[in-house]
VEXDREN-2710 file (C-alpha; in Angstrom, 1 decimal):
% VEXDREN-2710
k/r/px/py/pz
1/MET/-4.8/-96.3/-8.3
2/ALA/-5.2/-92.6/-9.1
3/ASP/-6.4/-91.4/-12.5
4/ASP/-3.9/-89.2/-14.5
5/ASP/-6.4/-86.4/-14.2
6/GLU/-6.3/-86.4/-10.4
7/GLU/-4.0/-83.9/-8.7
8/GLU/-1.9/-85.1/-5.8
9/TYR/-3.6/-84.1/-2.5
10/GLU/-1.8/-81.7/-0.2
11/SER/-3.4/-81.5/3.2
12/GLU/-3.8/-78.3/5.2
13/GLU/-1.1/-79.6/7.5
14/ASP/1.3/-79.9/4.5
15/LYS/0.4/-76.4/3.5
16/ARG/1.1/-75.0/7.0
17/ASN/4.4/-76.9/7.2
18/ASP/5.3/-75.5/3.7
19/GLU/4.6/-71.9/5.0
20/TRP/6.6/-72.6/8.1
21/LEU/9.6/-73.7/5.9
22/LYS/9.4/-70.6/3.9
23/GLU/9.2/-68.3/6.9
24/ASN/12.2/-70.1/8.6
25/PHE/14.2/-71.0/5.6
26/PHE/17.3/-68.8/6.2
27/ASP/17.6/-70.0/9.8
28/LEU/17.2/-73.6/8.7
29/VAL/20.0/-73.2/6.1
30/GLU/22.3/-72.0/9.0
31/GLU/21.2/-74.7/11.4
32/HIS/20.7/-77.7/9.1
33/PRO/22.7/-77.3/5.8
34/ARG/22.7/-80.4/3.7
35/GLU/20.3/-82.2/6.0
36/TRP/16.8/-83.6/5.7
37/ILE/14.2/-82.5/8.3
38/ALA/10.9/-84.0/9.3
39/VAL/8.3/-81.4/10.3
40/MET/5.1/-81.9/12.1
41/GLY/2.9/-79.1/13.4
42/GLN/5.4/-76.5/12.2
43/LYS/8.2/-78.0/14.3
44/ILE/11.2/-80.1/13.5
45/ILE/10.7/-83.6/14.9
46/ALA/13.6/-85.4/13.2
47/VAL/16.8/-84.7/11.3
48/GLY/18.8/-87.1/9.1
49/ALA/21.6/-87.1/6.6
50/THR/19.4/-88.9/4.1
51/ARG/15.7/-88.7/3.4
52/ILE/15.1/-92.2/4.5
53/GLU/16.9/-91.5/7.9
54/ALA/14.7/-88.4/8.5
55/GLU/11.5/-90.3/7.5
56/ASP/12.3/-93.3/9.7
57/ARG/13.1/-91.1/12.7
58/GLY/10.0/-89.0/12.0
59/THR/7.8/-92.1/11.8
60/GLU/9.2/-93.3/15.2
61/ILE/8.1/-90.0/16.7
62/ALA/4.9/-89.3/14.7
63/GLY/3.5/-92.8/14.4
64/ASP/0.5/-92.7/12.1
65/ARG/0.3/-88.9/12.2
66/GLU/1.2/-86.9/9.1
67/PHE/4.5/-85.1/8.8
68/SER/6.4/-83.4/6.0
69/VAL/10.0/-84.0/4.9
70/TYR/12.3/-81.4/3.4
71/PHE/15.9/-81.1/2.2
72/ILE/17.8/-78.1/3.4
73/PRO/20.4/-77.0/0.9
74/PRO/23.9/-75.7/1.8
75/THR/23.0/-72.2/0.6
76/ALA/19.9/-70.0/0.9
77/THR/18.4/-70.6/-2.6
78/PHE/14.9/-71.7/-2.1
79/THR/14.5/-73.0/-5.6
80/ASP/17.1/-75.7/-4.8
81/THR/15.0/-77.1/-2.0
82/GLY/13.5/-80.5/-2.4
83/TYR/10.5/-81.4/-0.3
84/ALA/8.0/-84.2/0.1
85/SER/5.1/-85.0/2.3
86/ARG/4.4/-88.3/3.9
END
């Protein structure tokens, strides 16, 4: 169990995926509005209507490897974007 003083760890892969999301955000809004995407190695590996669906599909593809999961909003407002890492 983590102490309250510990920050949640974000790996270098998470950071690279976050940067990729920012760089490609407007295209993603056009291609995947209101969808969840699983990203590994700065590439989309799975898409789902729900977070669980995207995570399950991502796990099938990635196995034990790390990937990130993001929600793509219907409009291009980055502050509305929800994201999480697995």
